[in-house]
C-alpha positions as CSV (number, residue, x, y, z in Angstrom):
1,M,-10.3,4.2,18.0
2,I,-9.8,2.7,14.6
3,V,-6.9,0.5,14.5
4,G,-6.8,-2.4,11.9
5,R,-3.5,-3.8,12.6
6,R,-0.8,-3.4,15.3
7,G,2.7,-4.6,15.1
8,T,6.5,-3.9,16.2
9,F,9.3,-3.3,14.5
10,A,13.1,-3.5,15.2
11,I,16.6,-4.1,14.1
12,L,17.2,-7.6,12.9
13,A,20.6,-8.6,14.3
14,G,23.4,-8.5,11.9
15,A,20.9,-7.9,9.1
16,G,20.4,-4.0,9.2
17,A,16.6,-4.2,8.3
18,L,13.5,-3.9,9.9
19,A,11.2,-6.8,10.9
20,L,7.3,-5.9,11.1
21,L,5.7,-8.3,13.4
22,P,3.5,-10.3,13.5
23,R,3.5,-10.6,9.6
24,G,7.3,-11.1,9.6
25,A,8.0,-8.9,6.5
26,S,11.4,-7.3,6.2
27,A,12.4,-4.1,4.2
28,Q,16.1,-4.0,2.9
29,G,17.8,-0.9,4.1
30,L,14.8,0.4,6.3
31,T,16.2,1.3,9.9
32,V,14.6,2.6,12.9
33,E,16.8,5.5,12.7
34,A,15.3,6.3,9.2
35,V,11.8,6.0,10.4
36,L,12.1,8.1,13.7
37,N,14.7,10.5,12.6
38,D,14.8,11.5,9.0
39,P,16.7,14.9,9.2
40,D,14.5,16.2,6.5
41,A,11.1,15.3,8.1
42,P,9.4,18.2,9.7
43,V,9.0,17.8,13.5
44,L,6.2,19.5,15.6
45,G,5.7,19.1,19.3
46,N,9.0,19.1,21.2
47,P,11.8,18.5,18.7
48,Q,14.1,17.4,21.7
49,G,11.2,15.3,23.1
50,G,12.2,11.8,24.6
51,L,9.5,9.8,22.7
52,T,8.8,10.0,19.0
53,I,5.4,9.6,17.3
54,V,5.4,9.2,13.4
55,E,2.4,9.5,11.3
56,Y,2.3,8.7,7.7
57,F,-0.8,10.7,6.4
58,D,-2.6,12.4,3.4
59,Y,-4.5,15.7,3.4
60,Q,-7.3,14.1,1.7
61,C,-7.7,11.3,4.1
62,P,-10.8,11.8,6.3
63,F,-9.3,9.5,9.0
64,C,-6.1,11.7,9.1
65,K,-8.2,14.9,9.4
66,A,-10.2,13.2,12.3
67,M,-7.1,12.4,14.2
68,H,-5.1,15.6,13.6
69,Q,-6.6,17.6,16.4
70,P,-6.6,14.8,19.2
71,L,-3.1,14.0,18.0
72,T,-1.7,17.5,18.2
73,E,-3.5,18.2,21.6
74,V,-2.2,14.8,23.0
75,V,1.4,15.9,22.0
76,A,1.0,19.6,23.3
77,E,-0.3,18.3,26.9
78,D,2.5,15.7,27.2
79,G,5.3,18.2,26.4
80,D,7.9,15.5,25.8
81,I,6.9,14.2,22.4
82,R,8.4,14.7,18.9
83,L,5.6,14.5,16.5
84,V,7.2,13.7,12.8
85,L,4.8,14.1,10.2
86,K,5.3,12.2,6.9
87,D,3.5,13.3,4.0
88,W,2.4,10.3,1.9
89,P,0.1,11.9,-0.9
90,I,-1.7,8.6,-2.0
91,F,-5.1,10.3,-3.1
92,G,-4.0,11.9,-6.4
93,A,-2.8,15.3,-7.7
94,A,-4.5,17.4,-5.1
95,S,-2.9,15.3,-2.1
96,L,0.4,15.9,-3.8
97,R,-0.1,19.7,-4.4
98,A,-1.2,20.0,-0.7
99,S,2.1,18.2,0.2
100,Q,4.4,20.2,-1.8
101,L,2.8,23.6,-0.5
102,A,3.0,22.5,3.1
103,L,6.7,21.3,2.7
104,G,7.6,24.5,0.8
105,A,6.1,26.4,3.9
106,V,8.9,24.9,6.1
107,D,11.3,27.6,5.0
108,L,8.6,30.3,5.3
109,G,8.2,29.3,8.9
110,A,4.7,28.4,8.3
111,Y,4.7,24.6,8.1
112,E,2.5,23.8,11.1
113,A,-0.1,26.4,10.4
114,V,-0.5,25.3,6.7
115,V,-0.9,21.7,7.9
116,S,-3.5,22.8,10.3
117,A,-5.3,24.9,7.7
118,L,-5.3,21.8,5.2
119,M,-6.5,19.4,8.1
120,V,-9.6,21.2,8.6
121,T,-10.8,21.0,5.0
122,K,-13.6,18.9,4.3
123,G,-14.0,16.1,1.9
124,R,-12.1,15.4,-1.4
125,L,-10.1,18.3,-2.4
126,S,-9.3,20.3,-5.8
127,D,-6.0,22.2,-6.5
128,R,-8.3,25.4,-6.1
129,Q,-9.4,24.1,-2.6
130,V,-5.9,23.4,-1.6
131,D,-4.8,26.9,-2.8
132,R,-7.7,28.3,-0.9
133,A,-6.6,26.6,2.5
134,V,-3.1,27.5,2.1
135,S,-3.9,31.1,1.3
136,A,-5.3,31.5,4.9
137,V,-1.6,31.1,6.0
138,V,0.8,32.0,3.2
139,A,0.7,32.7,-0.5
140,P,0.3,29.6,-2.5
141,A,2.7,31.1,-5.0
142,E,5.4,31.8,-2.5
143,A,4.9,28.3,-0.9
144,R,5.4,26.7,-4.4
145,K,8.3,29.0,-5.1
146,S,9.9,27.8,-1.8
147,Y,9.0,24.0,-2.5
148,R,10.8,24.5,-5.9
149,R,13.8,25.9,-4.6
150,R,14.4,22.8,-2.5
151,R,12.5,20.2,-4.7
152,A,15.2,17.5,-4.4
153,R,15.1,17.5,-0.6
154,W,11.4,17.4,-0.5
155,D,10.8,15.0,-3.4
156,G,13.6,12.6,-1.8
157,L,11.7,13.0,1.6
158,M,8.4,12.0,0.1
159,G,10.0,8.9,-1.9
160,R,11.5,7.7,1.4
161,N,8.1,8.2,3.2
162,A,6.2,6.2,0.6
163,F,8.9,3.4,0.8
164,Q,8.7,3.3,4.5
165,A,4.8,3.2,4.7
166,T,4.7,0.5,2.1
167,A,7.7,-1.7,3.9
168,L,6.0,-1.1,7.2
169,G,2.8,-2.9,5.7
170,F,0.6,0.2,5.9
171,Q,-2.5,-0.4,3.4
172,G,-3.4,3.3,3.6
173,T,-3.4,6.3,5.8
174,P,-3.0,7.2,8.6
175,G,0.0,4.8,9.7
176,V,1.4,5.7,13.1
177,A,4.5,4.6,14.7
178,V,5.0,5.4,18.6
179,E,8.6,4.5,19.1
180,T,8.7,1.0,17.6
181,T,5.2,-0.1,17.9
182,I,3.0,0.6,14.7
183,Y,-0.7,1.4,14.5
184,D,-2.4,0.9,11.2
185,G,-5.3,3.2,11.4
186,A,-6.5,6.3,13.1
187,M,-6.4,6.5,17.0
188,D,-8.5,8.8,19.3
189,A,-7.0,10.6,22.1
190,Q,-7.2,7.7,24.8
191,A,-5.7,5.2,22.4
192,L,-2.8,7.6,21.9
193,R,-2.3,8.1,25.5
194,D,-2.3,4.5,26.3
195,A,0.3,3.8,23.3
196,I,2.5,6.5,24.8
197,A,2.4,5.0,28.2
198,E,3.1,1.6,26.8
199,A,6.0,2.9,24.9
200,R,7.3,4.6,28.1
201,D,6.7,1.3,29.8
202,Q,8.9,-0.6,27.4
203,A,11.8,1.9,27.3
């Protein structure tokens, strides 16, 4: 398990903002609802699940790639988890292209498969490598066209993702929230199971 920092966030009474503990930072206009239930954010696992895990990630992040399989396996074996994936492309142009094509794949019914294809790539990516990975699922040109049709939606989502990740104090990817507990760094399967059990105990 690699967890650099752990904290919680909750609504401040009367303030309508989030407090990140233990650092005590606050973010104007940031709410638990915005983090856990953005209507534009793709949801994997069980969309009606009783517990929500949020991951802020980048397709070029080696820790995100290493965490993806255990994360999706834990979500699948549990059966009652909403997995909200929040593209946060911070590693440059190829990361942004990967996010755009993956989000474009939402309306093509291929988001989860495109995410999986991108997450098994190795090392830093070029635009050509991104397209090659995506092409195993859908034509990159079609995903790009689909993204452009709803560009305002997807760009708005990525903007909110970046704002939230920064406001929550994440220094890089992955950043994870299991309900209102945040974990700054990658987590292995057992760490995820422990975090899920703790969140349910606190509910």
